[in-house]
ZAFIKOL-683690 format. One record per residue (C-alpha): x, y, z; residue number from 1. Coordinates in steps of 0.2 Angstrom, whole numbers. Layout:
N
<site c1="X" c2="Y" c3="Z" num="NUM"/>
...
***
This chain:
120
<site c1="-162" c2="-89" c3="-74" num="1"/>
<site c1="-149" c2="-89" c3="-60" num="2"/>
<site c1="-143" c2="-107" c3="-68" num="3"/>
<site c1="-136" c2="-98" c3="-82" num="4"/>
<site c1="-127" c2="-82" c3="-73" num="5"/>
<site c1="-112" c2="-80" c3="-81" num="6"/>
<site c1="-96" c2="-71" c3="-73" num="7"/>
<site c1="-100" c2="-56" c3="-85" num="8"/>
<site c1="-119" c2="-55" c3="-78" num="9"/>
<site c1="-113" c2="-55" c3="-59" num="10"/>
<site c1="-102" c2="-43" c3="-59" num="11"/>
<site c1="-111" c2="-30" c3="-69" num="12"/>
<site c1="-126" c2="-34" c3="-55" num="13"/>
<site c1="-113" c2="-32" c3="-42" num="14"/>
<site c1="-104" c2="-16" c3="-49" num="15"/>
<site c1="-113" c2="-4" c3="-38" num="16"/>
<site c1="-108" c2="0" c3="-20" num="17"/>
<site c1="-126" c2="-2" c3="-15" num="18"/>
<site c1="-132" c2="-18" c3="-23" num="19"/>
<site c1="-116" c2="-26" c3="-16" num="20"/>
<site c1="-120" c2="-20" c3="1" num="21"/>
<site c1="-136" c2="-26" c3="0" num="22"/>
<site c1="-131" c2="-44" c3="-9" num="23"/>
<site c1="-119" c2="-45" c3="6" num="24"/>
<site c1="-132" c2="-42" c3="20" num="25"/>
<site c1="-144" c2="-55" c3="13" num="26"/>
<site c1="-130" c2="-66" c3="11" num="27"/>
<site c1="-126" c2="-65" c3="30" num="28"/>
<site c1="-145" c2="-63" c3="36" num="29"/>
<site c1="-152" c2="-74" c3="24" num="30"/>
<site c1="-167" c2="-65" c3="20" num="31"/>
<site c1="-171" c2="-49" c3="22" num="32"/>
<site c1="-187" c2="-36" c3="18" num="33"/>
<site c1="-184" c2="-18" c3="10" num="34"/>
<site c1="-188" c2="-9" c3="26" num="35"/>
<site c1="-173" c2="-18" c3="33" num="36"/>
<site c1="-162" c2="-14" c3="18" num="37"/>
<site c1="-168" c2="4" c3="18" num="38"/>
<site c1="-163" c2="5" c3="36" num="39"/>
<site c1="-148" c2="-2" c3="35" num="40"/>
<site c1="-141" c2="6" c3="19" num="41"/>
<site c1="-150" c2="22" c3="25" num="42"/>
<site c1="-155" c2="25" c3="9" num="43"/>
<site c1="-173" c2="27" c3="1" num="44"/>
<site c1="-186" c2="15" c3="-2" num="45"/>
<site c1="-188" c2="19" c3="-21" num="46"/>
<site c1="-167" c2="19" c3="-23" num="47"/>
<site c1="-167" c2="1" c3="-12" num="48"/>
<site c1="-182" c2="-6" c3="-22" num="49"/>
<site c1="-173" c2="-1" c3="-39" num="50"/>
<site c1="-158" c2="-11" c3="-35" num="51"/>
<site c1="-168" c2="-25" c3="-27" num="52"/>
<site c1="-177" c2="-27" c3="-44" num="53"/>
<site c1="-160" c2="-26" c3="-55" num="54"/>
<site c1="-152" c2="-41" c3="-42" num="55"/>
<site c1="-169" c2="-51" c3="-45" num="56"/>
<site c1="-170" c2="-47" c3="-65" num="57"/>
<site c1="-152" c2="-53" c3="-65" num="58"/>
<site c1="-154" c2="-68" c3="-57" num="59"/>
<site c1="-146" c2="-66" c3="-41" num="60"/>
<site c1="-160" c2="-64" c3="-30" num="61"/>
<site c1="-178" c2="-71" c3="-28" num="62"/>
<site c1="-192" c2="-64" c3="-17" num="63"/>
<site c1="-209" c2="-69" c3="-8" num="64"/>
<site c1="-222" c2="-60" c3="-2" num="65"/>
<site c1="-227" c2="-61" c3="18" num="66"/>
<site c1="-243" c2="-49" c3="21" num="67"/>
<site c1="-238" c2="-32" c3="18" num="68"/>
<site c1="-218" c2="-38" c3="18" num="69"/>
<site c1="-208" c2="-42" c3="4" num="70"/>
<site c1="-194" c2="-52" c3="7" num="71"/>
<site c1="-178" c2="-56" c3="-3" num="72"/>
<site c1="-164" c2="-70" c3="-2" num="73"/>
<site c1="-151" c2="-76" c3="-13" num="74"/>
<site c1="-160" c2="-87" c3="-27" num="75"/>
<site c1="-161" c2="-104" c3="-24" num="76"/>
<site c1="-152" c2="-109" c3="-41" num="77"/>
<site c1="-137" c2="-99" c3="-37" num="78"/>
<site c1="-122" c2="-109" c3="-43" num="79"/>
<site c1="-110" c2="-113" c3="-31" num="80"/>
<site c1="-96" c2="-103" c3="-36" num="81"/>
<site c1="-106" c2="-85" c3="-32" num="82"/>
<site c1="-111" c2="-93" c3="-17" num="83"/>
<site c1="-91" c2="-94" c3="-14" num="84"/>
<site c1="-88" c2="-76" c3="-20" num="85"/>
<site c1="-99" c2="-70" c3="-7" num="86"/>
<site c1="-94" c2="-78" c3="7" num="87"/>
<site c1="-78" c2="-75" c3="3" num="88"/>
<site c1="-82" c2="-56" c3="1" num="89"/>
<site c1="-90" c2="-56" c3="16" num="90"/>
<site c1="-80" c2="-64" c3="28" num="91"/>
<site c1="-65" c2="-54" c3="22" num="92"/>
<site c1="-76" c2="-37" c3="22" num="93"/>
<site c1="-83" c2="-37" c3="39" num="94"/>
<site c1="-78" c2="-21" c3="45" num="95"/>
<site c1="-84" c2="-13" c3="26" num="96"/>
<site c1="-101" c2="-18" c3="31" num="97"/>
<site c1="-102" c2="-15" c3="50" num="98"/>
<site c1="-110" c2="1" c3="49" num="99"/>
<site c1="-124" c2="-7" c3="37" num="100"/>
<site c1="-125" c2="-20" c3="50" num="101"/>
<site c1="-126" c2="-11" c3="65" num="102"/>
<site c1="-139" c2="-1" c3="58" num="103"/>
<site c1="-150" c2="-17" c3="54" num="104"/>
<site c1="-145" c2="-22" c3="72" num="105"/>
<site c1="-152" c2="-8" c3="80" num="106"/>
<site c1="-167" c2="-7" c3="69" num="107"/>
<site c1="-185" c2="-8" c3="78" num="108"/>
<site c1="-201" c2="-16" c3="73" num="109"/>
<site c1="-192" c2="-25" c3="59" num="110"/>
<site c1="-205" c2="-38" c3="53" num="111"/>
<site c1="-207" c2="-56" c3="59" num="112"/>
<site c1="-205" c2="-69" c3="46" num="113"/>
<site c1="-217" c2="-86" c3="45" num="114"/>
<site c1="-206" c2="-99" c3="54" num="115"/>
<site c1="-213" c2="-111" c3="40" num="116"/>
<site c1="-205" c2="-100" c3="26" num="117"/>
<site c1="-188" c2="-96" c3="33" num="118"/>
<site c1="-174" c2="-109" c3="38" num="119"/>
<site c1="-164" c2="-103" c3="55" num="120"/>
***
């Protein structure tokens, strides 16, 4: 699905503050689980999961299960232009994302990732 993304689809998926913040945090970190996003965004788990489902259905994210954790990352087939947009927005708006990034960095008991699954 991600290889058929149009600008309209991408920007509709990102037309929500929480979804943009999630996408930028995931782009920044490479991969995050629901509990990490819940902490970083200071939102409820059902709300975070609902937004993640929209991003996954829209073709922007993919997920993988590792034990009890579900991890989300940018879809591997995202077009280069989507990566470029996310990178540009992330670089230009670090101050805007900093409260979320700080909560994530201060989070205790973050789940361990299997080294074979996650690129460094």
